[in-house]
N, C-alpha and C positions, 0 to 999 in steps of 0.2 A: 644078568642083569643087565636094563638099558644104559648107555653112558655114549655121550660125545665128548671129545680129550681132542684140543687144540695145542700145539707146541707150537711157536714161534713161526706160525707160518706167514708165508710171502706169496704172494701170485704176483708175477711181471705179466706185462704184455707187451712183444715189440712192436715196432711202429718202422716201418720198411719205409724206403726212400726218405726218411726226415730230415734232411740232410737243408731242407729250403726251410730260410730263415720264417717265412711267412706261415706254414706248416706246424712249424716250431713254437710259434708265436698261436697259434690257433689252439694248441694243444696246451700250451701254458693256463692257457685263459681260463677255459671250456670243461675239461675233463676236472672229477671230483678226485680223482690218484694223484700220484706225485711222477712227476716227469722226471725222471735220470739218465743217466750214463748208464751202459752196462758194465763198463770196462775193458771193453775187449778191442781188438786194435781199429775193428771198424766204427766205435764207438757207437753201436745204434742205441736208436734210443728205444727206452721200455718205459710204461707205464707201470708205474705199481700201483696195481688197484687195492691187493691188502698188505700191509705191513708189520710183520712182526705180532701177528695175533694169538695170545694167548688164554685159554679157560678151559675149565669143566661144566658142564652140564650131569644131572645124572636124577634117575625114575623119579616122576614128579613135579621136574622142573617144565616151567613153559615161558621161553624168553623170547622176547619183541624186540625186534631190530628197526630202530631206528634211525634217522639221518638226512639229511636233504638228496638231492635225485645226483647218483654219482659218488656217493660215499663208498658205495660199496657192499649194498646189501644184498642186492642179487649174486653178486661175485662169492660172497660169503655163501650163501644160500646151494652155490652153484659144485662150489667148493663142498661140504659137507653131503650131498650128493652123489658126489664121485664124476662130477660131468667138467670139472676143472683138476687138474693135479697144482698142488702144490710147488713154487720153483723151489723154495725154500721150505724146511720145517717140515713137519709132521701130522696127521691128522688121523685119529682110532677112532671106529665107531662101533658100537657092541648094541646090536637091536636090530629088528628088520624095518629099515628106512623105503619111506615113502615119501617121493617130492612132488608137490601140485605146481611146479616152475611152467611150465610150458602144458597145451593139450596138442592134440591130433600126433603124439609121437609115434611113429610106425606106421597108421595109414597108408595103407593101399587105395589109391580112387578105386580101383576096377573090381575091388573084392564087396561083396555085400556089406551091409551094417552086421550083420551078425557076422560074415568072416570078420571079419578087423573086431567084433566084441573080444572074438575068442584069442585073436593075435593081440590082441592090446592087453587084453589081462595076461597073455605069458609076457611079455615086455615088462609088465609088473611083477612081475617073477611068482603069477598062482600058476598050481600046479590043474592037470585038467581035469581032474575031481573038483577042484575048487571052485573051477571056471562053469563047471556042469550045474553047482549048486547056485550060482551068480548070474546066470545067462539072463534066466528068465525076469529077474529082478533087476538088472540092468537094462535091458529092455522095454519093461515098462515105467520107467523112470524118465527115460529119453520122452518116450510118449510121438515116437515114430511111424509106431505102427506096422502094417504093411511096408514102408520104405524099409525095414530094416531089411528086407528081400531084396531090396535093389543097390545097383550099384554105389558108392558114396560119389563117385563122380556126378550122377546125377539131385546131389543134394543141395540145398540152398549154404552159404557158410552158416547162418544160424542151425540148421540141421546139423553142419559135422560139429559144431562147438556142443552141441546136446551131447552127440553122440558120444564124442572126447571125453568128455566131462564126466557123463554117468560110467565110464570107462573107469576111469582115473581115480573115483568118488567110491571102487566098490572093494578097497584095498581094507586090509587089517591091519596098519601098522604098529611097531611098537613105536618107532620115531615119526614124526611126519613135519616134515620142510615145506613151509608155505609161503608163497607170493601174493598179497593180496590183489597184485596188480588184474591175476586170471580172470578174464573175462567170461561170463556162461550163457551169453545169448540175450532173448528178449526180456521182458522185463517183467511178465509172468513165468518164465523158467527163472529169471532170480532171483524168484524168492524161494520157490523148492531150494535151489542151488545155492542159497544161504544157509537155509536150515542142512542141508545136509552138511555144508562146508562145517558148521556148528559141532553136531554131532562127531563127526568125526574127529575132530580137536580134541571133543572130551574124554574120545575113546582112548586116545594116543596117548602110550607112558609117556612121552617125551615131546616138545612140541618147538620148533625155531618158528616164527612167525615174523615176516619184514612187512611193516607197515608205516603209513602214513596219518592213518588215525590214532592218535591219544588216548580217543574213546575205546577203538578197539584193543590195544595194547592191555589196557587195565580191564577189562573186562575180563580177555583171555590168559592173560601172563600174570605171574608170579616176579619174573626178573624181566630188565629191560638190559639193552646196549648200545649204547651211542655211538655209532660209526661218523667221523669225522676224517674225510683224504683219505680213505683207508688204515685208518689206524681206532684204536679202542680210547674211545673222550672219555666215557667213565660204565662202566658196569652195577649191577648192584639192585636196592628195591627198585620197582616201579615207579611210583610218585618220585624219587629223587632223580631219577634218568630221564623222566619227561622235565622236571624241572628245569634241568642242565640244558638241554635240547631247546624250550622255550626262551631261555635265557641267550642260546645262543644265536636263535632264530631272530629275535628281537633287534641284536645288536649287529644283524647280519645287513 
């Protein structure tokens, strides 16, 4: 059974050398989380990026995360992906998880494109047999042709994005975590990338999508969660949560 369960999850980021009044003022005015004292003798300042989050998702759920920049959307995705450990609380994940939060993870620029396809797929949890089955399809999707025989250090930044995107989206996850800020190169390739992302979202048993686009949330999600300063402002039906978000934006 595919599921995600969060129980009173908090994430704190320590801020070092934070005794300067100007630094404190800047943090208080610019970050989305909560600036707080961690209670130690050193009185270290921390940013509470996520504050006491509890909810459950099950197979068939498609949750859209909305909120202003700094509200905690990307932090929440990284906690669910295992990239960040909660400072307190617990998180349970049942099912194979794939996160498209950044591209090019694990790349070795001295290796060829084909070699990076292999190591990149290993990073995403594929077996050697699965990689052999996927390699030709990944190579074709990149459109890089003979460049795949060359070291990645010879690639342009756009070519590296094509390769890393093709690898990252070759997965077949139960749970898909997706940040819309993921870039995919030039305009022509973006059309292919958008179609591929949509197919991936449709195949996943459970989706968590962070987006500033309410139209995207309405298209792909059946639930929404509004974050504000790392806290759950509202969670529930998409239209109800988007209405709450729009009221919040209008009042800001």
